[in-house]
C-alpha positions as a Markdown table, in Angstrom:
| # | Residue | x | y | z |
|---|---|---|---|---|
| 1 | Unk | 50.5 | 38.9 | 40.4 |
| 2 | Unk | 49.4 | 35.8 | 42.2 |
| 3 | Unk | 45.8 | 34.7 | 41.7 |
| 4 | Unk | 43.4 | 35.0 | 44.7 |
| 5 | Unk | 42.6 | 31.7 | 46.4 |
| 6 | Unk | 39.1 | 30.5 | 45.6 |
| 7 | Unk | 36.3 | 31.3 | 48.0 |
| 8 | Unk | 35.6 | 28.4 | 50.3 |
| 9 | Unk | 32.0 | 27.5 | 51.0 |
| 10 | Unk | 30.4 | 25.0 | 53.3 |
| 11 | Unk | 26.7 | 24.2 | 52.8 |
| 12 | Unk | 25.0 | 22.4 | 55.8 |
| 13 | Unk | 21.7 | 20.7 | 56.1 |
| 14 | Unk | 20.9 | 20.5 | 59.8 |
| 15 | Unk | 19.0 | 17.8 | 61.7 |
| 16 | Unk | 16.7 | 18.2 | 64.7 |
| 17 | Unk | 19.0 | 17.4 | 67.6 |
| 18 | Unk | 16.2 | 16.1 | 69.9 |
| 19 | Unk | 14.2 | 14.2 | 67.4 |
| 20 | Unk | 15.7 | 10.7 | 67.1 |
| 21 | Unk | 12.7 | 9.2 | 65.2 |
| 22 | Unk | 14.7 | 8.7 | 62.0 |
| 23 | Unk | 18.0 | 7.9 | 63.5 |
| 24 | Unk | 17.8 | 4.3 | 64.4 |
| 25 | Unk | 19.0 | 1.0 | 63.0 |
| 26 | Unk | 16.0 | 1.1 | 60.7 |
| 27 | Unk | 16.5 | 4.7 | 59.5 |
| 28 | Unk | 17.3 | 3.6 | 56.0 |
| 29 | Unk | 13.8 | 2.1 | 55.8 |
| 30 | Unk | 12.1 | 5.4 | 56.7 |
| 31 | Unk | 13.3 | 8.3 | 54.7 |
| 32 | Unk | 14.8 | 9.3 | 51.3 |
| 33 | Unk | 17.8 | 11.5 | 51.0 |
| 34 | Unk | 16.9 | 15.2 | 50.7 |
| 35 | Unk | 18.1 | 16.9 | 47.5 |
| 36 | Unk | 18.6 | 20.2 | 49.3 |
| 37 | Unk | 22.4 | 20.1 | 49.4 |
| 38 | Unk | 22.7 | 18.9 | 45.8 |
| 39 | Unk | 20.4 | 21.7 | 44.6 |
| 40 | Unk | 22.2 | 24.4 | 46.6 |
| 41 | Unk | 25.6 | 23.1 | 45.4 |
| 42 | Unk | 24.5 | 23.1 | 41.8 |
| 43 | Unk | 23.3 | 26.7 | 42.1 |
| 44 | Unk | 26.6 | 27.9 | 43.7 |
| 45 | Unk | 28.8 | 26.0 | 41.2 |
| 46 | Unk | 26.6 | 27.2 | 38.3 |
| 47 | Unk | 27.3 | 30.8 | 39.3 |
| 48 | Unk | 31.0 | 30.5 | 40.4 |
| 49 | Unk | 32.5 | 27.2 | 39.1 |
| 50 | Unk | 35.9 | 28.0 | 40.6 |
| 51 | Unk | 34.6 | 28.3 | 44.2 |
| 52 | Unk | 35.5 | 25.4 | 46.5 |
| 53 | Unk | 32.2 | 24.0 | 47.8 |
| 54 | Unk | 31.9 | 21.4 | 50.6 |
| 55 | Unk | 28.6 | 20.0 | 51.8 |
| 56 | Unk | 27.5 | 18.3 | 55.1 |
| 57 | Unk | 24.3 | 16.6 | 56.0 |
| 58 | Unk | 24.0 | 16.1 | 59.8 |
| 59 | Unk | 22.0 | 12.9 | 59.2 |
| 60 | Unk | 25.2 | 11.4 | 57.7 |
| 61 | Unk | 28.1 | 13.4 | 59.1 |
| 62 | Unk | 29.3 | 15.1 | 62.2 |
| 63 | Unk | 30.4 | 18.8 | 62.1 |
| 64 | Unk | 34.0 | 19.5 | 63.2 |
| 65 | Unk | 34.1 | 23.2 | 63.5 |
| 66 | Unk | 37.9 | 23.5 | 63.5 |
| 67 | Unk | 38.4 | 21.2 | 60.6 |
| 68 | Unk | 39.0 | 24.1 | 58.2 |
| 69 | Unk | 38.2 | 27.8 | 57.7 |
| 70 | Unk | 35.3 | 28.8 | 55.3 |
| 71 | Unk | 34.6 | 32.2 | 53.9 |
| 72 | Unk | 30.9 | 31.4 | 53.7 |
| 73 | Unk | 28.8 | 28.9 | 55.6 |
| 74 | Unk | 25.3 | 28.4 | 54.2 |
| 75 | Unk | 22.8 | 26.7 | 56.4 |
| 76 | Unk | 19.4 | 25.3 | 55.5 |
| 77 | Unk | 17.0 | 24.3 | 58.3 |
| 78 | Unk | 13.4 | 23.2 | 58.9 |
| 79 | Unk | 11.6 | 24.5 | 62.0 |
| 80 | Unk | 12.5 | 21.6 | 64.3 |
| 81 | Unk | 16.1 | 21.9 | 63.2 |
| 82 | Unk | 16.5 | 25.6 | 63.2 |
| 83 | Unk | 17.7 | 26.0 | 66.8 |
| 84 | Unk | 20.5 | 23.6 | 65.9 |
| 85 | Unk | 21.1 | 25.7 | 62.8 |
| 86 | Unk | 21.5 | 28.8 | 65.0 |
| 87 | Unk | 24.0 | 27.0 | 67.2 |
| 88 | Unk | 26.0 | 26.0 | 64.1 |
| 89 | Unk | 25.8 | 29.5 | 62.8 |
| 90 | Unk | 27.0 | 31.1 | 66.0 |
| 91 | Unk | 30.0 | 28.7 | 66.2 |
| 92 | Unk | 31.1 | 29.4 | 62.6 |
| 93 | Unk | 30.5 | 33.1 | 63.1 |
| 94 | Unk | 33.0 | 33.0 | 66.0 |
| 95 | Unk | 35.6 | 31.6 | 63.6 |
| 96 | Unk | 35.1 | 34.4 | 61.1 |
| 97 | Unk | 32.8 | 32.8 | 58.5 |
| 98 | Unk | 30.0 | 34.8 | 56.8 |
| 99 | Unk | 26.7 | 33.1 | 57.6 |
| 100 | Unk | 23.9 | 32.8 | 55.1 |
| 101 | Unk | 20.7 | 31.0 | 56.1 |
| 102 | Unk | 17.7 | 29.8 | 54.1 |
| 103 | Unk | 14.8 | 27.3 | 54.2 |
| 104 | Unk | 11.2 | 27.3 | 55.1 |
| 105 | Unk | 11.5 | 28.5 | 58.7 |
| 106 | Unk | 13.9 | 31.4 | 58.2 |
| 107 | Unk | 11.9 | 32.5 | 55.1 |
| 108 | Unk | 9.0 | 33.4 | 57.3 |
| 109 | Unk | 10.9 | 34.3 | 60.4 |
| 110 | Unk | 13.9 | 36.2 | 59.0 |
| 111 | Unk | 14.1 | 38.7 | 61.8 |
| 112 | Unk | 14.7 | 35.9 | 64.3 |
| 113 | Unk | 17.3 | 34.3 | 62.0 |
| 114 | Unk | 19.2 | 37.6 | 61.4 |
| 115 | Unk | 20.2 | 37.4 | 65.1 |
| 116 | Unk | 22.5 | 34.5 | 64.0 |
| 117 | Unk | 23.0 | 35.1 | 60.3 |
| 118 | Unk | 24.6 | 37.8 | 58.3 |
| 119 | Unk | 22.2 | 37.2 | 55.4 |
| 120 | Unk | 18.9 | 35.4 | 55.1 |
| 121 | Unk | 17.5 | 34.1 | 51.8 |
| 122 | Unk | 13.7 | 33.8 | 51.8 |
| 123 | Unk | 11.9 | 31.5 | 49.4 |
| 124 | Unk | 13.4 | 29.6 | 46.5 |
| 125 | Unk | 17.2 | 30.1 | 46.1 |
| 126 | Unk | 17.6 | 29.8 | 42.3 |
| 127 | Unk | 17.8 | 33.6 | 41.8 |
| 128 | Unk | 18.2 | 35.0 | 45.3 |
| 129 | Unk | 21.3 | 32.9 | 46.0 |
| 130 | Unk | 22.8 | 33.9 | 42.7 |
| 131 | Unk | 22.3 | 37.6 | 43.6 |
| 132 | Unk | 23.9 | 37.0 | 47.1 |
| 133 | Unk | 26.9 | 35.4 | 45.6 |
| 134 | Unk | 27.5 | 38.2 | 43.1 |
| 135 | Unk | 27.0 | 40.8 | 45.9 |
| 136 | Unk | 29.3 | 38.9 | 48.3 |
| 137 | Unk | 32.1 | 38.8 | 45.7 |
| 138 | Unk | 31.6 | 42.5 | 45.0 |
| 139 | Unk | 32.0 | 43.2 | 48.8 |
| 140 | Unk | 28.4 | 44.4 | 49.6 |
| 141 | Unk | 26.1 | 41.5 | 50.4 |
| 142 | Unk | 22.7 | 42.5 | 51.6 |
| 143 | Unk | 21.0 | 41.3 | 54.8 |
| 144 | Unk | 17.9 | 39.9 | 53.1 |
| 145 | Unk | 17.1 | 38.4 | 49.7 |
| 146 | Unk | 13.7 | 37.4 | 48.4 |
| 147 | Unk | 13.0 | 36.6 | 44.7 |
| 148 | Unk | 10.0 | 34.3 | 44.6 |
| 149 | Unk | 9.5 | 33.9 | 40.8 |
| 150 | Unk | 11.3 | 30.8 | 39.6 |
| 151 | Unk | 11.1 | 29.5 | 36.0 |
| 152 | Unk | 11.3 | 25.8 | 35.8 |
| 153 | Unk | 13.9 | 26.0 | 33.0 |
| 154 | Unk | 16.3 | 27.8 | 35.5 |
| 155 | Unk | 16.1 | 25.1 | 38.1 |
| 156 | Unk | 19.3 | 22.9 | 37.8 |
| 157 | Unk | 19.5 | 19.2 | 38.4 |
| 158 | Unk | 21.0 | 18.6 | 41.9 |
| 159 | Unk | 24.7 | 17.9 | 42.1 |
| 160 | Unk | 24.5 | 14.3 | 43.2 |
| 161 | Unk | 28.1 | 14.3 | 44.5 |
| 162 | Unk | 26.8 | 16.5 | 47.3 |
| 163 | Unk | 24.1 | 13.9 | 48.4 |
| 164 | Unk | 25.2 | 11.2 | 50.7 |
| 165 | Unk | 22.9 | 8.1 | 51.2 |
| 166 | Unk | 24.2 | 7.1 | 54.6 |
| 167 | Unk | 21.1 | 6.4 | 56.9 |
| 168 | Unk | 18.8 | 7.0 | 53.9 |
| 169 | Unk | 16.9 | 4.7 | 51.6 |
| 170 | Unk | 19.1 | 4.2 | 48.6 |
| 171 | Unk | 16.5 | 5.2 | 45.9 |
| 172 | Unk | 17.3 | 8.6 | 44.5 |
| 173 | Unk | 14.8 | 11.4 | 44.5 |
| 174 | Unk | 13.9 | 13.8 | 41.7 |
| 175 | Unk | 11.6 | 16.9 | 41.7 |
| 176 | Unk | 9.8 | 17.8 | 38.5 |
| 177 | Unk | 7.3 | 20.4 | 39.9 |
| 178 | Unk | 7.8 | 22.1 | 43.2 |
| 179 | Unk | 4.5 | 23.9 | 43.1 |
| 180 | Unk | 1.1 | 23.0 | 44.6 |
| 181 | Unk | -2.2 | 24.6 | 43.8 |
| 182 | Unk | -3.7 | 23.6 | 47.1 |
| 183 | Unk | -3.7 | 26.0 | 50.0 |
| 184 | Unk | -3.9 | 23.9 | 53.2 |
| 185 | Unk | -3.7 | 26.2 | 56.2 |
| 186 | Unk | -1.0 | 24.1 | 57.9 |
| 187 | Unk | 1.3 | 24.0 | 54.9 |
| 188 | Unk | 3.8 | 26.5 | 53.4 |
| 189 | Unk | 4.5 | 24.8 | 50.1 |
| 190 | Unk | 2.0 | 26.8 | 48.0 |
| 191 | Unk | 3.2 | 30.0 | 49.5 |
| 192 | Unk | 6.9 | 29.2 | 49.1 |
| 193 | Unk | 6.6 | 28.2 | 45.4 |
| 194 | Unk | 3.6 | 30.3 | 44.4 |
| 195 | Unk | 5.4 | 31.8 | 41.4 |
| 196 | Unk | 7.2 | 28.8 | 40.2 |
| 197 | Unk | 6.7 | 26.7 | 37.0 |
| 198 | Unk | 7.5 | 23.0 | 36.4 |
| 199 | Unk | 10.9 | 22.0 | 35.0 |
| 200 | Unk | 10.9 | 21.2 | 31.3 |
| 201 | Unk | 10.1 | 17.5 | 30.9 |
| 202 | Unk | 13.2 | 17.0 | 28.8 |
| 203 | Unk | 15.4 | 18.2 | 31.7 |
| 204 | Unk | 13.7 | 15.9 | 34.2 |
| 205 | Unk | 14.1 | 12.9 | 31.9 |
| 206 | Unk | 17.7 | 13.7 | 31.3 |
| 207 | Unk | 18.3 | 13.8 | 35.0 |
| 208 | Unk | 16.6 | 10.5 | 35.5 |
| 209 | Unk | 18.7 | 8.9 | 32.7 |
| 210 | Unk | 21.9 | 10.2 | 34.3 |
| 211 | Unk | 21.0 | 8.5 | 37.6 |
| 212 | Unk | 21.1 | 5.0 | 35.9 |
| 213 | Unk | 18.7 | 3.7 | 38.6 |
| 214 | Unk | 15.6 | 1.5 | 38.0 |
| 215 | Unk | 13.6 | 3.0 | 40.9 |
| 216 | Unk | 13.2 | 6.7 | 41.7 |
| 217 | Unk | 11.1 | 8.8 | 44.1 |
| 218 | Unk | 9.4 | 12.0 | 43.0 |
| 219 | Unk | 9.4 | 14.8 | 45.6 |
| 220 | Unk | 6.7 | 16.8 | 43.9 |
| 221 | Unk | 4.1 | 17.9 | 46.5 |
| 222 | Unk | 1.4 | 16.8 | 44.0 |
| 223 | Unk | 2.7 | 14.8 | 41.0 |
| 224 | Unk | -0.6 | 15.2 | 39.1 |
| 225 | Unk | -1.4 | 18.8 | 40.2 |
| 226 | Unk | -0.6 | 20.1 | 36.7 |
| 227 | Unk | -2.6 | 17.5 | 34.8 |
| 228 | Unk | -1.3 | 18.2 | 31.3 |
| 229 | Unk | 2.3 | 18.4 | 32.5 |
| 230 | Unk | 2.0 | 15.1 | 34.4 |
| 231 | Unk | 0.6 | 13.4 | 31.3 |
| 232 | Unk | 3.5 | 14.7 | 29.2 |
| 233 | Unk | 6.0 | 13.6 | 31.8 |
| 234 | Unk | 4.5 | 10.1 | 32.2 |
| 235 | Unk | 4.5 | 9.5 | 28.5 |
| 236 | Unk | 8.3 | 10.0 | 28.6 |
| 237 | Unk | 8.8 | 8.0 | 31.8 |
| 238 | Unk | 7.0 | 5.1 | 30.0 |
| 239 | Unk | 9.9 | 4.9 | 27.6 |
| 240 | Unk | 12.5 | 4.6 | 30.4 |
| 241 | Unk | 10.9 | 1.4 | 31.8 |
| 242 | Unk | 11.6 | 2.4 | 35.4 |
| 243 | Unk | 9.5 | 2.2 | 38.6 |
| 244 | Unk | 8.6 | 5.3 | 40.5 |
| 245 | Unk | 6.6 | 6.5 | 43.5 |
| 246 | Unk | 5.3 | 10.0 | 44.4 |
| 247 | Unk | 2.6 | 12.0 | 46.2 |
| 248 | Unk | -0.8 | 13.0 | 45.0 |
| 249 | Unk | -4.3 | 14.0 | 46.1 |
| 250 | Unk | -6.8 | 11.2 | 46.5 |
| 251 | Unk | -9.0 | 12.6 | 43.6 |
| 252 | Unk | -6.6 | 10.7 | 41.3 |
| 253 | Unk | -8.5 | 7.6 | 42.3 |
| 254 | Unk | -11.3 | 8.7 | 40.0 |
| 255 | Unk | -9.3 | 9.7 | 37.0 |
| 256 | Unk | -9.0 | 6.5 | 35.0 |
| 257 | Unk | -6.8 | 8.1 | 32.3 |
| 258 | Unk | -4.2 | 9.2 | 34.7 |
| 259 | Unk | -4.3 | 6.0 | 36.7 |
| 260 | Unk | -3.8 | 3.9 | 33.5 |
| 261 | Unk | -0.9 | 6.1 | 32.4 |
| 262 | Unk | 0.6 | 6.1 | 35.8 |
| 263 | Unk | 0.7 | 2.3 | 35.9 |
| 264 | Unk | 2.1 | 2.1 | 32.3 |
| 265 | Unk | 4.8 | 4.6 | 33.2 |
| 266 | Unk | 6.0 | 2.5 | 36.1 |
| 267 | Unk | 4.2 | 4.0 | 39.1 |
| 268 | Unk | 4.5 | 1.5 | 42.0 |
| 269 | Unk | 3.1 | 3.6 | 44.9 |
| 270 | Unk | 1.6 | 6.9 | 45.8 |
| 271 | Unk | 1.4 | 8.8 | 49.1 |
| 272 | Unk | -1.9 | 10.6 | 49.9 |
| 273 | Unk | -2.7 | 13.3 | 52.5 |
| 274 | Unk | -6.0 | 11.9 | 53.6 |
| 275 | Unk | -5.5 | 13.7 | 56.9 |
| 276 | Unk | -8.9 | 13.0 | 58.6 |
| 277 | Unk | -12.1 | 11.0 | 58.4 |
| 278 | Unk | -14.0 | 14.2 | 59.5 |
| 279 | Unk | -15.1 | 16.3 | 56.5 |
| 280 | Unk | -15.7 | 19.4 | 58.7 |
| 281 | Unk | -12.2 | 19.2 | 60.1 |
| 282 | Unk | -10.8 | 19.0 | 56.6 |
| 283 | Unk | -12.8 | 22.0 | 55.4 |
| 284 | Unk | -11.5 | 24.0 | 58.3 |
| 285 | Unk | -7.9 | 23.5 | 57.1 |
| 286 | Unk | -8.6 | 24.4 | 53.5 |
| 287 | Unk | -8.6 | 20.8 | 52.3 |
| 288 | Unk | -11.9 | 21.2 | 50.6 |
| 289 | Unk | -11.0 | 18.7 | 47.9 |
| 290 | Unk | -10.9 | 15.7 | 50.2 |
| 291 | Unk | -14.1 | 13.9 | 51.1 |
| 292 | Unk | -13.7 | 10.8 | 53.4 |
| 293 | Unk | -16.8 | 9.2 | 51.9 |
| 294 | Unk | -14.9 | 8.8 | 48.7 |
| 295 | Unk | -11.6 | 7.5 | 50.2 |
| 296 | Unk | -12.4 | 3.7 | 50.1 |
| 297 | Unk | -13.5 | 3.6 | 46.5 |
| 298 | Unk | -10.6 | 5.8 | 45.3 |
| 299 | Unk | -8.1 | 3.5 | 47.1 |
| 300 | Unk | -9.8 | 0.4 | 45.5 |
| 301 | Unk | -9.5 | 2.0 | 42.1 |
| 302 | Unk | -5.8 | 2.9 | 42.6 |
| 303 | Unk | -4.8 | -0.5 | 43.9 |
| 304 | Unk | -6.6 | -2.2 | 41.0 |
| 305 | Unk | -3.9 | -0.7 | 38.8 |
| 306 | Unk | -1.2 | -2.3 | 40.9 |
| 307 | Unk | -0.3 | 0.9 | 42.7 |
| 308 | Unk | 0.2 | 0.7 | 46.5 |
| 309 | Unk | -1.4 | 3.4 | 48.7 |
| 310 | Unk | 0.2 | 5.2 | 51.6 |
| 311 | Unk | -2.4 | 7.2 | 53.5 |
| 312 | Unk | -1.3 | 10.0 | 55.9 |
| 313 | Unk | -3.4 | 11.3 | 58.8 |
| 314 | Unk | -3.1 | 14.4 | 60.9 |
| 315 | Unk | -4.4 | 14.2 | 64.5 |
| 316 | Unk | -5.7 | 17.2 | 66.4 |
| 317 | Unk | -7.7 | 19.2 | 63.8 |
| 318 | Unk | -10.5 | 21.3 | 65.2 |
| 319 | Unk | -13.6 | 19.1 | 65.2 |
| 320 | Unk | -11.6 | 15.9 | 65.9 |
| 321 | Unk | -13.1 | 13.9 | 68.7 |
| 322 | Unk | -11.2 | 11.4 | 70.9 |
| 323 | Unk | -13.5 | 8.6 | 69.6 |
| 324 | Unk | -12.8 | 9.4 | 66.0 |
| 325 | Unk | -9.1 | 9.5 | 66.5 |
| 326 | Unk | -9.0 | 6.3 | 68.5 |
| 327 | Unk | -10.8 | 4.6 | 65.6 |
| 328 | Unk | -8.1 | 5.4 | 63.1 |
| 329 | Unk | -6.4 | 1.9 | 63.2 |
| 330 | Unk | -9.8 | 0.4 | 62.3 |
| 331 | Unk | -10.2 | 3.1 | 59.6 |
| 332 | Unk | -6.8 | 2.2 | 58.1 |
| 333 | Unk | -8.0 | -1.4 | 57.9 |
| 334 | Unk | -11.4 | -0.4 | 56.5 |
| 335 | Unk | -9.8 | 1.7 | 53.8 |
| 336 | Unk | -7.5 | -1.1 | 52.7 |
| 337 | Unk | -4.3 | 1.0 | 53.0 |
| 338 | Unk | -0.9 | -0.7 | 52.3 |
| 339 | Unk | 0.8 | 1.8 | 54.6 |
| 340 | Unk | -0.3 | 4.5 | 57.0 |
| 341 | Unk | 1.5 | 7.4 | 58.6 |
| 342 | Unk | 0.3 | 9.7 | 61.4 |
| 343 | Unk | 1.4 | 13.2 | 62.5 |
| 344 | Unk | 0.2 | 15.6 | 65.2 |
| 345 | Unk | -1.2 | 18.8 | 63.7 |
| 346 | Unk | 1.7 | 21.2 | 63.8 |
| 347 | Unk | 1.2 | 25.0 | 63.2 |
| 348 | Unk | 4.4 | 25.8 | 61.3 |
| 349 | Unk | 5.5 | 29.4 | 62.0 |
| 350 | Unk | 4.5 | 31.5 | 59.0 |
| 351 | Unk | 1.5 | 29.3 | 58.1 |
| 352 | Unk | -2.1 | 30.5 | 58.2 |
| 353 | Unk | -2.8 | 27.9 | 60.9 |
| 354 | Unk | 0.0 | 29.3 | 63.2 |
| 355 | Unk | -1.3 | 32.9 | 62.7 |
| 356 | Unk | -4.8 | 31.8 | 63.6 |
| 357 | Unk | -3.9 | 29.8 | 66.7 |
| 358 | Unk | -1.5 | 32.5 | 67.9 |
| 359 | Unk | -4.2 | 35.2 | 67.6 |
| 360 | Unk | -6.6 | 33.0 | 69.6 |
| 361 | Unk | -3.9 | 32.4 | 72.3 |
| 362 | Unk | -3.8 | 28.6 | 71.5 |
| 363 | Unk | 0.0 | 28.3 | 70.9 |
| 364 | Unk | 1.4 | 26.8 | 74.2 |
| 365 | Unk | 4.9 | 25.9 | 73.1 |
| 366 | Unk | 7.3 | 28.1 | 71.1 |
| 367 | Unk | 10.3 | 25.8 | 71.5 |
| 368 | Unk | 11.0 | 25.0 | 67.8 |
| 369 | Unk | 12.7 | 21.7 | 68.8 |
| 370 | Unk | 9.2 | 20.4 | 69.6 |
| 371 | Unk | 7.7 | 21.2 | 66.1 |
| 372 | Unk | 8.5 | 17.7 | 64.9 |
| 373 | Unk | 4.9 | 16.6 | 64.2 |
| 374 | Unk | 5.3 | 14.2 | 67.2 |
| 375 | Unk | 4.6 | 16.8 | 69.9 |
| 376 | Unk | 1.5 | 18.9 | 70.7 |
| 377 | Unk | 2.4 | 22.5 | 70.8 |
| 378 | Unk | -1.1 | 24.1 | 70.8 |
| 379 | Unk | -4.4 | 23.7 | 72.7 |
| 380 | Unk | -6.6 | 21.2 | 70.8 |
| 381 | Unk | -10.3 | 22.0 | 70.6 |
| 382 | Unk | -11.7 | 18.7 | 71.9 |
| 383 | Unk | -9.2 | 17.4 | 74.4 |
| 384 | Unk | -6.1 | 18.3 | 76.4 |
| 385 | Unk | -2.7 | 18.4 | 74.8 |
| 386 | Unk | -1.6 | 15.4 | 76.9 |
| 387 | Unk | -4.6 | 13.4 | 75.8 |
| 388 | Unk | -3.9 | 14.1 | 72.1 |
| 389 | Unk | -0.3 | 12.9 | 72.6 |
| 390 | Unk | -1.5 | 9.7 | 74.3 |
| 391 | Unk | -3.9 | 9.0 | 71.4 |
| 392 | Unk | -1.2 | 9.7 | 68.8 |
| 393 | Unk | 1.1 | 7.1 | 70.4 |
| 394 | Unk | -1.8 | 4.6 | 70.7 |
| 395 | Unk | -2.7 | 5.0 | 67.0 |
| 396 | Unk | 0.8 | 4.3 | 65.9 |
| 397 | Unk | 1.2 | 1.3 | 68.1 |
| 398 | Unk | -2.2 | -0.3 | 67.3 |
| 399 | Unk | -1.8 | 0.2 | 63.5 |
| 400 | Unk | 1.6 | -1.4 | 63.5 |
| 401 | Unk | 0.8 | -4.6 | 65.4 |
| 402 | Unk | 2.2 | -7.5 | 63.4 |
| 403 | Unk | -1.2 | -8.9 | 62.6 |
| 404 | Unk | -2.2 | -5.7 | 61.0 |
| 405 | Unk | 1.1 | -5.4 | 59.1 |
| 406 | Unk | 0.6 | -8.9 | 57.7 |
| 407 | Unk | -2.9 | -8.0 | 56.6 |
| 408 | Unk | -1.6 | -5.0 | 54.7 |
| 409 | Unk | 1.1 | -7.1 | 53.0 |
| 410 | Unk | -1.6 | -9.5 | 51.7 |
| 411 | Unk | -3.4 | -6.6 | 50.1 |
| 412 | Unk | -0.6 | -6.0 | 47.7 |
| 413 | Unk | -2.1 | -7.2 | 44.5 |
| 414 | Unk | -1.1 | -7.0 | 40.8 |
| 415 | Unk | 2.3 | -5.6 | 41.8 |
| 416 | Unk | 4.7 | -8.6 | 42.2 |
| 417 | Unk | 7.1 | -9.9 | 44.8 |
| 418 | Unk | 9.3 | -6.7 | 44.9 |
| 419 | Unk | 6.3 | -4.6 | 45.8 |
| 420 | Unk | 5.4 | -7.0 | 48.6 |
| 421 | Unk | 8.9 | -6.9 | 50.0 |
| 422 | Unk | 8.9 | -3.1 | 49.8 |
| 423 | Unk | 5.6 | -2.9 | 51.5 |
| 424 | Unk | 6.9 | -5.2 | 54.3 |
| 425 | Unk | 10.1 | -3.2 | 54.9 |
| 426 | Unk | 8.2 | 0.1 | 54.9 |
| 427 | Unk | 5.7 | -1.2 | 57.4 |
| 428 | Unk | 8.4 | -2.5 | 59.7 |
| 429 | Unk | 10.2 | 0.8 | 59.5 |
| 430 | Unk | 7.1 | 2.7 | 60.3 |
| 431 | Unk | 6.4 | 0.3 | 63.2 |
| 432 | Unk | 9.6 | 1.5 | 64.9 |
| 433 | Unk | 9.1 | 5.1 | 63.9 |
| 434 | Unk | 5.8 | 5.2 | 65.7 |
| 435 | Unk | 7.1 | 3.9 | 69.0 |
| 436 | Unk | 10.4 | 5.7 | 69.0 |
């Protein structure tokens, strides 16, 4: 009896079709390659090593629907990319493929997604995807899977062969801890990973060693969120003599022990969600742990350890005034940031913010293509949607005038020439991101 041919699987990461911000000649200065495809590929191969698994990232490759037949097409999509994901799902469905969709958007909008997919996986895929694969092979896959509890020891390292670096920064990314203890109303991370635990430090270190790279990026939402875990991890990173960057809350600026160990372990830069210079606006979004009066001193403390600071701001929170938002370029200079990033407040479907604004009748645009953080899709409290978009564009343009970029480069102290070059390239990349 001849052996059955292996199941053929295609895993796709979609890209927002109408958002060209990151697709330019400078795109490789703007973003790091997602590990989504590598993670999903590792899960599938871990369950069924004999299955044939192909991957495609729309940032790097073009989909050719008739290039080959697939038994299963798995699609992961963010909110601004989900309509494109549905288009892809419909095309492959016509060709007889079984469609499985996952990701943040469909996790909280699964009824919408089931109009295009045969199965939706909500939340983390480590266990749910395994159950789907077993059920599919047995001939009775379910329409919906949701298994939120994820033990860190069960999260595999991504299959790096599935991650292409075309149009991305060449530094690889690693995730040690997906969880976040904060509960900002506009964010779904804490909800998505509410039952997860960090990966064992040994597993993270082995993954980094296998990369054989001197610079890595941590995708952890808050690298220092689990303090004892971060200390254990940094002590091991110190032995590797690498350089790394990650994300954190600004309170790290007042924790001398963590700052000292971060520098010793190779930390070159950190991204902080400062979000606003208005304390009341921050409190209204659940970001109670941020206080603008502490920002400048925290940044000084961090930079004193040779760590560059990227500050992120959200425009359009309730309580924001036109005057306050227009002053953001000056605030960036006052705070002494090395890099700054801006986004329009975006109520992601499924978030507390979306539910609140929808209840109040303030959602004015339900075209998911526009949920890019560059467009205003709700009624702001202190100005018109059109005025908020004007201010958003002004803030980007003014912050990234060449004179301001040069001033930020000069602030890079105690970090060496490589850090200055990195700061320059990042600033130039963001300059064109903001006016795209």
